[in-house]
C-alpha positions as CSV (number, residue, x, y, z in Angstrom):
1,M,0.0,0.0,0.0
2,N,1.5,3.4,-1.0
3,E,1.4,6.5,1.2
4,K,-1.6,8.0,-0.6
5,E,-3.7,4.8,-0.2
6,E,-2.6,4.6,3.5
7,K,-3.8,8.2,4.1
8,E,-7.1,7.5,2.4
9,R,-7.6,4.4,4.4
10,K,-7.0,6.3,7.7
11,D,-9.9,8.7,6.7
12,V,-12.3,5.7,6.9
13,P,-12.7,3.9,10.3
14,V,-12.0,0.4,8.9
15,F,-13.2,-2.5,11.0
16,I,-12.4,-5.3,8.6
17,E,-11.5,-5.5,4.9
18,A,-11.7,-7.6,1.8
19,E,-10.3,-7.1,-1.7
20,T,-12.6,-4.3,-2.9
21,I,-14.5,-3.3,0.2
22,Y,-14.1,-2.4,3.9
23,F,-16.6,-2.8,6.7
24,I,-17.0,0.2,8.9
25,T,-19.3,0.2,12.0
26,H,-22.7,1.6,11.6
27,N,-22.7,5.2,12.8
28,S,-25.1,8.1,12.7
29,E,-22.9,10.1,10.3
30,Y,-24.5,8.1,7.5
31,I,-28.1,8.2,8.8
32,N,-29.5,10.1,5.7
33,L,-27.9,7.5,3.4
34,Y,-29.4,4.6,5.4
35,V,-32.8,6.3,5.3
36,K,-32.5,6.8,1.5
37,W,-31.7,3.2,0.9
38,A,-34.4,1.9,3.3
39,N,-37.0,4.0,1.4
40,D,-35.8,3.3,-2.2
41,P,-38.4,1.0,-3.8
42,K,-35.8,-1.0,-5.8
43,V,-33.5,-1.5,-2.7
44,R,-36.2,-2.3,-0.2
45,K,-38.2,-4.7,-2.4
46,Y,-37.0,-7.8,-0.6
47,A,-35.8,-6.2,2.6
48,R,-39.2,-6.2,4.2
49,D,-39.1,-2.5,4.7
50,I,-42.7,-1.8,4.1
51,V,-43.2,1.2,6.4
52,P,-41.4,4.5,5.4
53,I,-38.3,5.2,7.6
54,R,-37.8,8.7,8.8
55,V,-34.4,10.0,10.1
56,D,-35.9,10.3,13.6
57,D,-36.9,6.6,13.4
58,A,-33.4,5.6,12.2
59,K,-31.7,7.5,15.1
60,R,-33.1,4.8,17.4
61,W,-30.9,2.2,15.6
62,F,-27.9,3.8,17.3
63,E,-29.2,3.8,20.9
64,P,-27.6,1.2,23.2
65,S,-29.5,-2.0,23.8
66,E,-31.4,-2.1,27.1
67,R,-30.0,-5.5,27.9
68,G,-26.5,-4.5,27.1
69,I,-26.0,-7.6,24.9
70,P,-26.4,-6.8,21.2
71,D,-28.7,-9.0,19.2
72,Y,-27.6,-7.2,16.0
73,I,-24.2,-6.3,14.7
74,G,-24.2,-4.2,11.5
75,F,-21.7,-2.7,9.2
76,L,-21.6,-0.1,6.4
77,I,-20.1,-1.6,3.2
78,W,-17.5,0.9,1.9
79,H,-16.1,0.6,-1.6
80,K,-12.3,1.0,-1.5
81,K,-11.6,2.3,-5.0
82,D,-14.6,4.6,-5.2
83,K,-14.2,5.8,-1.6
84,K,-17.9,5.7,-0.8
85,P,-20.5,3.7,1.2
86,I,-22.6,1.4,-1.0
87,G,-24.6,-0.8,1.3
88,I,-25.2,-2.4,4.7
89,I,-24.7,-5.9,6.0
90,G,-25.4,-7.4,9.4
91,L,-25.9,-10.3,11.8
92,G,-29.3,-10.2,13.4
93,L,-31.4,-12.2,15.9
94,I,-28.1,-13.2,17.4
95,D,-28.5,-16.1,19.9
96,W,-25.2,-16.0,21.9
97,I,-26.0,-19.1,23.9
98,N,-26.8,-21.4,21.0
99,G,-24.3,-19.7,18.7
100,W,-26.4,-18.7,15.7
101,A,-27.5,-15.6,13.8
102,S,-29.4,-14.5,10.8
103,I,-27.5,-12.8,8.0
104,G,-28.8,-9.8,6.0
105,I,-27.3,-7.6,3.3
106,S,-28.5,-4.7,1.2
107,I,-26.5,-3.1,-1.5
108,G,-28.1,0.3,-1.5
109,E,-26.4,1.7,-4.5
110,S,-27.8,-0.1,-7.5
111,A,-24.7,0.8,-9.7
112,Y,-22.9,-1.9,-7.6
113,W,-25.4,-4.6,-8.2
114,N,-24.2,-7.7,-10.1
115,K,-20.5,-6.8,-9.5
116,N,-19.7,-9.6,-7.0
117,I,-19.8,-7.2,-4.1
118,A,-22.6,-9.0,-2.2
119,T,-20.6,-12.2,-2.5
120,E,-17.4,-10.6,-1.2
121,A,-19.3,-8.8,1.6
122,T,-21.1,-12.0,2.6
123,E,-17.8,-14.0,2.7
124,L,-16.3,-11.3,4.9
125,I,-19.1,-11.3,7.4
126,I,-19.1,-15.1,7.5
127,R,-15.4,-15.0,8.4
128,Y,-16.1,-12.5,11.1
129,A,-19.0,-14.4,12.5
130,F,-17.2,-17.7,12.7
131,N,-13.6,-16.6,13.5
132,E,-14.2,-13.6,15.8
133,L,-17.6,-14.1,17.3
134,N,-17.3,-17.9,17.5
135,L,-20.8,-18.4,16.2
136,N,-21.7,-21.9,15.0
137,K,-24.5,-21.4,12.5
138,L,-25.7,-18.7,10.1
139,Q,-29.1,-18.7,8.5
140,A,-30.8,-16.7,5.8
141,G,-34.3,-16.4,4.5
142,I,-34.5,-15.2,0.9
143,A,-37.6,-14.4,-1.3
144,I,-37.8,-17.0,-4.0
145,D,-37.9,-14.3,-6.6
146,N,-34.7,-12.7,-5.3
147,I,-32.4,-14.7,-7.6
148,G,-29.4,-12.5,-6.9
149,S,-29.4,-13.1,-3.2
150,W,-30.0,-16.9,-3.3
151,S,-27.4,-17.2,-6.0
152,V,-24.9,-15.6,-3.6
153,A,-26.0,-18.1,-0.9
154,D,-25.6,-21.1,-3.2
155,K,-22.2,-19.8,-4.5
156,I,-20.8,-19.4,-1.0
157,G,-21.8,-22.8,0.3
158,F,-25.0,-22.1,2.3
159,V,-27.1,-25.3,2.4
160,F,-30.7,-25.0,1.1
161,E,-33.0,-26.2,3.9
162,G,-36.4,-25.7,2.4
163,I,-39.2,-23.4,1.3
164,Q,-41.5,-21.5,3.6
165,K,-44.8,-21.1,1.8
166,H,-46.1,-17.5,1.5
167,E,-43.6,-16.2,4.0
168,M,-43.2,-12.7,2.5
169,Y,-45.5,-10.1,1.0
170,V,-43.9,-8.5,-2.0
171,D,-45.4,-6.3,-4.6
172,G,-49.0,-7.1,-3.6
173,K,-48.7,-10.9,-3.4
174,Y,-47.4,-13.5,-1.0
175,V,-44.2,-15.2,-2.1
176,D,-42.3,-18.2,-0.8
177,E,-39.0,-17.9,1.0
178,K,-36.0,-20.1,0.5
179,T,-34.2,-20.9,3.8
180,Y,-30.5,-21.6,4.0
181,C,-27.9,-22.3,6.7
182,L,-24.2,-22.5,6.9
183,L,-22.5,-24.4,9.8
184,K,-19.0,-23.3,10.9
185,E,-17.7,-26.9,10.5
186,D,-18.8,-27.0,6.9
187,W,-17.3,-23.6,6.2
188,M,-14.0,-24.6,7.8
189,K,-13.8,-27.6,5.4
190,R,-14.3,-25.5,2.3
191,K,-12.3,-22.4,3.1
192,P,-8.8,-22.2,1.6
193,K,-5.9,-23.1,3.9
194,K,-3.4,-20.3,4.5
């Protein structure tokens, strides 16, 4: 990394990084961007964001948990080369005792769709979940029509578990949801040895 790249990197509070992206922690500095993405009809279509989000509503996302134990850990996906935030990813419904979480991702900037960024971001959060948080299982529920998301799950090695009938309401109709899981032991077998 040259000096210019090092300086640019220091301007972004990097938590973890991959080849083309960084994860930075959610913070209120980008609240207007989060709200923009949450209300964008193309972005929110499969995100289950059916009620408009206001900035005041989104501010509550940054308040500390009453229990002190987070059940959600989220990151802003930052594009290294373009030096801008392009989406969010997180682990939700975290069950610390039983070692599992649900994974969710939204690339808010449509110019970055179909560029392998969702795959790279998902692989990065899996590594974080299994190596740093010591979770044992990740799960995902994806609308059957959301081919991009379930293609990522298939490519990464998530195991298709089944279909939940009429689990989501999208564009005026009930749609089925494909459910997936990834166990740490299976991920450890397929990840490249260093």
